[in-house]
C-alpha positions as CSV (number, residue, x, y, z in Angstrom):
1,M,128.9,90.1,85.8
2,Q,127.8,86.5,85.6
3,I,126.0,84.9,82.7
4,L,124.6,81.3,82.5
5,H,124.6,79.9,79.0
6,V,121.9,77.2,79.1
7,N,119.3,75.4,76.6
8,I,115.8,76.0,77.7
9,A,112.7,74.4,76.3
10,D,109.4,76.1,75.6
11,N,107.9,75.0,79.0
12,D,111.1,76.7,80.6
13,E,112.7,73.4,81.5
14,I,116.4,73.5,81.6
15,V,117.6,71.0,78.8
16,G,121.3,71.6,79.2
17,L,123.9,71.9,76.3
18,E,124.6,69.1,73.8
19,N,128.3,70.2,73.2
20,P,129.3,72.4,76.1
21,N,133.0,72.6,75.0
22,S,132.1,73.7,71.3
23,D,129.8,76.3,72.6
24,A,132.4,77.7,75.3
25,E,134.8,78.0,72.4
26,K,132.3,80.0,70.4
27,I,131.6,82.3,73.2
28,S,135.2,82.8,73.8
29,E,135.8,83.7,70.3
30,I,132.9,86.2,70.1
31,I,134.3,88.1,73.1
32,K,137.8,88.2,71.6
33,T,136.8,89.3,68.2
34,R,134.0,91.6,69.0
35,M,135.1,93.5,72.3
36,D,137.8,96.1,72.4
37,P,139.7,96.1,74.6
38,I,139.1,92.5,75.7
39,P,137.6,92.2,79.2
40,E,139.0,89.7,81.7
41,F,136.5,86.8,81.6
42,R,136.2,83.0,82.7
43,L,134.3,80.2,81.3
44,R,133.5,77.3,83.6
45,F,131.1,74.3,83.4
46,E,128.5,73.2,86.1
47,Q,126.8,69.9,86.1
48,V,123.2,70.0,87.5
49,E,120.6,67.2,88.0
50,D,120.2,64.6,85.4
51,G,123.8,65.3,84.0
52,K,122.8,68.4,82.4
53,V,125.7,70.8,81.7
54,L,125.8,74.5,81.9
55,I,128.4,77.1,80.9
56,I,128.9,80.0,83.5
57,L,130.6,83.1,82.0
58,D,132.1,85.3,84.6
59,I,132.9,88.8,83.3
60,F,135.1,90.9,85.8
61,K,134.9,94.4,86.2
62,G,137.4,96.3,84.0
63,E,139.1,99.6,84.5
64,E,140.1,100.2,80.8
65,T,136.8,101.8,79.8
66,P,135.0,102.3,77.6
67,Y,134.7,98.6,76.5
68,Y,133.5,98.7,72.9
69,Y,131.4,96.0,71.0
70,S,131.9,95.7,67.3
71,G,129.0,94.2,65.4
72,D,127.4,94.7,62.0
73,G,129.9,97.4,61.2
74,V,129.2,99.5,64.2
75,L,131.3,100.1,67.2
76,E,129.3,100.9,70.3
77,A,129.6,101.1,74.1
78,Y,127.1,100.3,76.6
79,V,126.5,101.4,80.2
80,R,124.4,99.8,83.0
81,V,121.3,101.8,84.0
82,G,119.2,100.2,86.6
83,N,118.8,96.5,85.5
84,E,119.5,96.8,81.9
85,S,122.2,97.8,79.6
86,V,121.9,100.8,77.3
87,K,124.0,102.5,74.4
88,A,126.2,105.1,76.0
89,T,125.4,108.7,75.1
90,S,128.4,111.1,74.0
91,T,128.4,112.4,77.7
92,E,128.6,108.8,79.1
93,L,131.4,108.0,76.7
94,K,133.4,111.1,78.1
95,R,132.8,109.8,81.5
96,L,133.9,106.3,80.6
97,V,137.2,107.6,79.0
98,L,138.0,109.7,82.2
99,R,137.3,106.5,84.4
100,G,139.6,104.5,81.9
101,R,142.3,107.0,82.8
102,N,141.7,106.8,86.5
103,T,140.7,110.5,86.5
104,S,137.6,112.6,86.9
105,Y,136.4,115.9,85.1
106,D,137.2,118.3,88.2
107,S,141.0,117.1,88.3
108,Q,141.4,117.9,84.5
109,I,143.8,120.7,83.8
110,S,141.9,123.5,82.2
111,T,143.1,126.3,79.8
112,Y,142.5,129.0,82.4
113,K,145.5,130.7,84.3
114,V,145.6,131.2,88.0
115,E,146.8,134.8,87.5
116,D,143.5,135.6,85.7
117,F,141.1,134.9,88.5
118,A,140.3,135.8,92.1
119,F,139.5,133.6,94.9
120,S,138.1,135.8,97.5
121,K,135.0,133.6,98.3
122,L,137.4,130.8,98.8
123,R,139.7,132.7,101.1
124,E,136.8,134.1,103.1
125,R,135.2,130.9,103.8
126,Y,138.5,129.1,104.6
127,K,139.6,131.8,107.0
128,K,135.8,131.7,108.7
129,W,135.9,127.9,109.0
130,T,139.5,127.1,110.0
131,G,140.8,130.5,111.4
132,N,143.8,130.3,109.0
133,S,144.7,132.3,105.9
134,F,144.6,130.7,102.5
135,D,148.0,130.9,100.7
136,E,148.5,130.8,97.0
137,K,150.4,127.5,97.3
138,D,147.1,125.9,98.8
139,L,145.6,126.1,95.4
140,I,148.0,123.5,94.4
141,S,147.7,121.3,97.5
142,F,144.0,121.3,97.2
143,G,144.1,120.2,93.7
144,L,142.8,123.6,92.2
145,A,145.9,124.4,90.2
146,N,149.1,122.8,88.8
147,E,152.8,123.9,89.1
148,Q,152.7,125.5,85.8
149,G,149.8,127.9,87.0
150,Y,147.0,126.4,85.2
151,L,143.6,125.9,87.1
152,T,142.0,122.4,87.2
153,N,138.4,122.3,86.4
154,A,137.7,122.2,90.1
155,G,139.6,125.5,90.5
156,A,137.7,127.1,87.6
157,L,134.5,126.1,89.5
158,V,135.7,127.7,92.7
159,A,137.0,130.9,91.2
160,D,135.0,134.2,92.0
161,E,134.0,134.6,88.4
162,S,133.8,130.9,87.3
163,P,134.5,130.6,83.6
164,I,132.4,127.4,83.5
165,R,129.2,129.1,82.5
166,W,127.1,126.1,82.8
167,S,127.9,126.0,86.4
168,R,124.8,128.0,87.5
169,L,121.9,127.8,89.9
170,F,118.3,128.5,88.9
171,C,115.9,129.3,91.8
172,T,112.2,129.6,91.6
173,R,109.3,130.0,94.1
174,W,106.4,128.9,92.1
175,N,102.8,130.0,92.7
176,G,100.9,126.8,93.6
177,L,101.6,123.2,93.5
178,N,103.2,123.1,90.0
179,K,104.9,125.3,87.4
180,S,101.5,126.6,86.0
181,G,100.2,128.3,89.1
182,G,97.9,130.7,87.3
183,A,98.3,134.4,86.4
184,V,101.5,134.6,88.4
185,D,103.5,131.5,87.8
186,A,106.5,132.5,89.7
187,L,106.5,134.7,93.0
188,D,110.3,134.8,93.0
189,D,112.8,133.9,90.2
190,V,116.5,134.3,90.2
191,E,119.5,133.0,88.4
192,Y,123.0,132.8,90.0
193,S,126.5,132.2,88.6
194,G,130.1,132.5,89.6
195,S,132.1,130.3,92.3
196,V,130.2,127.3,93.5
197,I,130.9,128.8,97.1
198,S,128.7,131.8,96.2
199,L,126.0,129.3,94.7
200,I,125.8,127.6,98.2
201,E,125.4,131.0,99.9
202,N,123.0,132.5,97.4
203,G,120.8,129.4,97.3
204,E,120.4,129.1,101.0
205,A,119.6,132.8,101.1
206,F,116.8,132.4,98.5
207,I,115.3,129.4,100.4
208,K,115.3,131.5,103.6
209,R,113.8,134.3,101.8
210,N,110.9,132.1,100.5
211,C,110.3,129.8,103.3
212,K,108.0,130.8,106.2
213,M,108.9,130.1,109.9
214,K,105.8,129.4,112.0
215,W,105.8,129.1,115.8
216,R,103.4,128.2,118.6
217,K,103.2,129.4,122.2
218,I,104.3,127.1,125.0
219,A,104.9,127.6,128.7
220,N,107.1,130.8,129.1
221,S,108.4,130.7,125.6
222,R,107.5,129.9,122.0
223,E,108.2,126.8,119.8
224,E,109.5,127.3,116.2
225,M,108.0,125.3,113.4
226,P,110.0,125.7,110.3
227,G,108.5,124.7,106.9
228,Y,112.0,123.2,105.7
229,V,114.7,122.0,107.8
230,E,117.9,124.1,107.4
231,R,120.3,121.0,107.9
232,S,118.4,119.0,105.2
233,Y,118.3,121.5,102.3
234,H,121.8,122.5,103.1
235,E,123.0,119.0,102.7
236,A,120.8,118.5,99.6
237,L,122.3,121.7,98.0
238,V,125.8,121.0,98.6
239,N,125.4,117.4,97.2
240,A,123.7,118.8,94.2
241,L,126.8,121.2,93.5
242,A,129.5,118.8,94.6
243,H,128.2,115.6,92.7
244,R,126.4,117.0,89.7
245,D,127.7,115.9,86.3
246,Y,129.8,118.8,84.9
247,L,130.2,117.0,81.7
248,V,126.5,117.9,80.9
249,N,126.6,121.2,79.1
250,G,123.2,123.1,78.9
251,S,121.7,122.0,82.2
252,E,121.9,123.6,85.8
253,V,121.2,122.9,89.5
254,H,117.7,124.0,90.2
255,I,115.8,125.0,93.4
256,D,112.2,124.8,92.9
257,I,110.0,125.8,95.8
258,Y,106.1,125.0,95.7
259,D,103.5,125.5,98.2
260,D,103.8,122.0,99.4
261,R,107.5,120.9,98.6
262,M,110.9,122.0,97.6
263,E,112.9,120.2,94.9
264,I,116.5,120.4,94.4
265,Y,117.5,119.1,91.0
266,S,121.1,118.4,89.6
267,P,122.1,117.0,86.3
268,G,123.6,113.4,86.3
269,G,122.0,110.2,87.8
270,M,123.7,107.9,90.2
271,P,127.5,107.3,89.5
272,D,127.0,103.6,89.5
273,G,124.0,103.6,87.2
274,S,121.5,102.5,89.9
275,M,118.2,104.1,90.6
276,I,118.1,105.9,94.0
277,Q,114.4,105.0,94.4
278,D,115.1,101.5,94.3
279,R,117.7,101.6,97.1
280,D,117.8,102.3,100.8
281,P,119.1,105.8,101.1
282,F,120.5,105.0,104.6
283,T,122.8,102.2,103.0
284,V,124.0,103.9,100.0
285,A,127.7,104.2,100.0
286,S,129.2,107.6,99.3
287,T,130.5,107.8,95.6
288,R,132.3,111.0,94.7
289,R,131.8,112.0,91.1
290,N,134.0,115.1,91.6
291,P,136.5,114.1,94.3
292,V,138.6,117.3,94.1
293,L,135.5,119.4,94.5
294,A,134.1,117.2,97.3
295,D,137.5,117.4,99.1
296,V,137.4,121.2,98.9
297,F,133.9,121.3,100.3
298,N,135.1,119.0,103.2
299,R,138.0,121.5,103.9
300,L,135.6,124.5,103.9
301,G,133.1,122.5,106.4
302,Y,130.4,122.2,103.9
303,M,130.3,118.2,103.9
304,E,132.0,115.2,105.3
305,R,134.3,112.9,103.5
306,K,132.6,109.8,104.8
307,G,129.0,108.5,104.1
308,S,126.3,110.0,101.8
309,G,124.2,112.9,102.8
310,F,120.8,111.1,102.2
311,G,120.6,109.9,105.8
312,K,121.2,113.5,107.1
313,I,118.5,114.9,104.8
314,I,116.0,112.5,106.2
315,S,117.0,112.5,109.9
316,G,116.9,116.4,109.8
317,Y,113.2,115.9,109.3
318,E,112.3,113.2,111.8
319,F,112.4,115.3,114.9
320,Q,110.4,118.2,113.7
321,I,107.1,119.0,115.3
322,N,104.8,118.5,112.2
323,Y,106.8,115.5,110.9
324,N,104.9,112.2,110.0
325,E,105.7,109.6,107.2
326,S,104.0,111.8,104.6
327,K,106.5,114.5,105.2
328,R,109.6,112.3,104.6
329,P,112.0,113.5,102.2
330,S,112.3,111.3,99.1
331,F,114.8,110.9,96.3
332,R,114.5,109.9,92.5
333,S,116.8,109.4,89.7
334,D,117.3,108.3,86.3
335,R,120.0,108.1,83.7
336,Y,120.3,111.8,83.2
337,E,119.3,113.6,86.5
338,F,119.0,113.4,90.4
339,T,116.2,115.2,92.4
340,V,115.8,115.5,96.2
341,V,112.2,116.3,97.2
342,M,111.6,117.8,100.7
343,P,108.0,118.3,101.8
344,N,106.8,121.7,103.4
345,L,106.4,120.6,107.1
346,N,103.8,123.4,107.6
347,Y,101.7,122.7,104.6
348,D,98.2,121.4,105.0
349,V,98.7,121.3,108.8
350,P,95.7,122.8,111.0
351,Q,96.6,126.2,112.5
352,N,95.3,128.3,115.5
353,F,91.5,128.3,114.5
354,E,90.8,130.7,117.3
355,G,93.1,133.2,115.9
356,N,91.9,132.6,112.3
357,E,88.1,133.2,113.5
358,T,89.1,136.6,115.1
359,M,90.8,137.5,111.8
360,S,87.7,136.6,109.8
361,E,85.6,138.8,112.1
362,S,87.9,141.7,111.6
363,M,87.9,141.2,107.8
364,S,84.0,140.9,107.5
365,E,83.4,144.0,109.5
366,S,86.0,146.4,107.9
367,M,86.4,145.0,104.3
368,S,84.4,144.7,101.2
369,E,83.8,141.4,99.6
370,L,86.5,142.0,97.0
371,E,88.9,143.2,99.6
372,R,88.3,140.0,101.6
373,T,88.8,137.7,98.6
374,R,92.2,139.6,97.8
375,M,93.1,139.2,101.5
376,Q,92.5,135.7,101.6
377,I,94.9,135.2,98.5
378,I,97.5,137.2,100.3
379,L,97.1,135.2,103.5
380,H,97.5,132.1,101.7
381,Y,100.7,133.2,100.2
382,L,102.0,134.1,103.7
383,D,101.4,130.5,104.8
384,T,104.4,129.6,103.0
385,N,106.4,132.9,102.7
386,K,107.8,135.0,105.6
387,E,106.7,138.4,104.1
388,I,104.9,140.3,101.2
389,N,105.1,143.8,99.6
390,S,102.8,145.7,97.5
391,S,104.2,144.5,94.3
392,I,103.8,140.8,95.0
393,A,100.5,141.6,96.4
394,A,99.2,143.4,93.3
395,K,100.3,140.3,91.1
396,L,98.5,137.9,93.4
397,S,95.4,139.8,93.7
398,K,95.3,141.0,90.2
399,A,95.1,144.6,91.4
400,E,97.0,147.7,90.9
401,I,99.9,148.4,93.1
402,K,98.1,151.4,94.8
403,T,95.1,149.3,95.6
404,A,97.3,146.4,97.0
405,S,99.2,149.0,99.2
406,R,96.0,150.4,100.6
407,L,94.7,146.8,101.3
408,L,98.0,145.9,103.0
409,S,97.8,149.0,105.0
410,K,94.3,148.4,106.2
411,A,95.3,144.8,107.2
412,A,98.1,146.3,109.3
413,K,95.6,148.7,111.1
414,L,93.3,145.8,111.9
415,D,96.2,143.9,113.4
416,I,95.9,141.1,110.7
417,L,99.5,141.8,109.6
418,K,102.4,143.5,110.9
419,S,104.8,145.6,109.0
420,Y,108.3,147.2,108.9
421,G,110.1,149.6,106.5
422,K,109.3,152.9,105.0
423,T,106.3,153.7,103.1
424,K,107.6,152.8,99.4
425,N,109.4,149.8,100.6
426,K,107.1,148.6,103.5
427,V,107.0,144.8,104.1
428,Y,104.3,142.9,105.8
429,F,104.3,139.8,107.7
430,R,102.3,137.6,110.0
431,E,103.1,137.0,113.6
């Protein structure tokens, strides 16, 4: 950090200092008496035009965090957020203490014993990715446990039944463009807990279940048009779990899917205090808040050691059929959270009008006005979802399940929808 101590007139003209030596002594004394520990700093003079003298204060980055300021009987620590310094919260103080000890949350030894937990998800994924068996001694070499048989926090996060209860994943498919979608706010809503490996698998399964894949005919084959790019949302989800701030108790990683976008939220802003929306995502250096967990994810093939995942998230979109600049993934962060926003590539994109006209004719000839209204609601739902059943159709159309079931069956007979499964559990979809 560099600070210029100058004397400025009301008209913003640099006047300079009358007694720079005395001012420098005062500045030095304030730093030494009001900072604990005392940071490394340097005071120097610089002469500018007309003989004016400036004092330049260089404050070097310190590793003995937190650095406290004592003033008016109050001991306070500050953190840099964007372009300003703000008073540190209790969570930020904990983080500064860990940094001052040259350690991280995930590397800390927990009170949980290795013998009390299973690691089947870790063993299964490691075998699948490397072809090798996972031995008990690997827990130590991976940084998941110590020689005394206690888990690190990273080990506790990886365990099948993770005891770190706030390590959870909340997934919601909202009805509409926001969280107040009408009579049925959520079309699918589930909470996952357990190993972070399970959270990755379950999160991706939820996304696939709630994202519709479209396709179009081309010569001798068909061309798929995904609503969301698997590579992109995989990277976003893994990053959210690997880099979230686990010191924040009471907040979880969220996957929120709307008609037009998917948002993946994680507690904790950028580790360096910057705002991602103010930076070029392609040039952001990788900073690992949880280095042990990130290393484990690398060993399991979930992420790379080098580079941030921001570029991968964006580039995954750029080669899709319906991509344009309005469909570019974006990022936002503040002091407390980080969110990745990935647009639905198929939202508000013109479809095959000839097919829609045929569908409308079938509905007009064979369905009542009320049935057509309800059917349009169902078809709108299927624009962004792979399939539907009687229960969901009943909620969407505000009808009884029997009525919704008859309507879906009629749509199948008219070839508007396709179906599979037994009568009670039949599922309907659009080709």
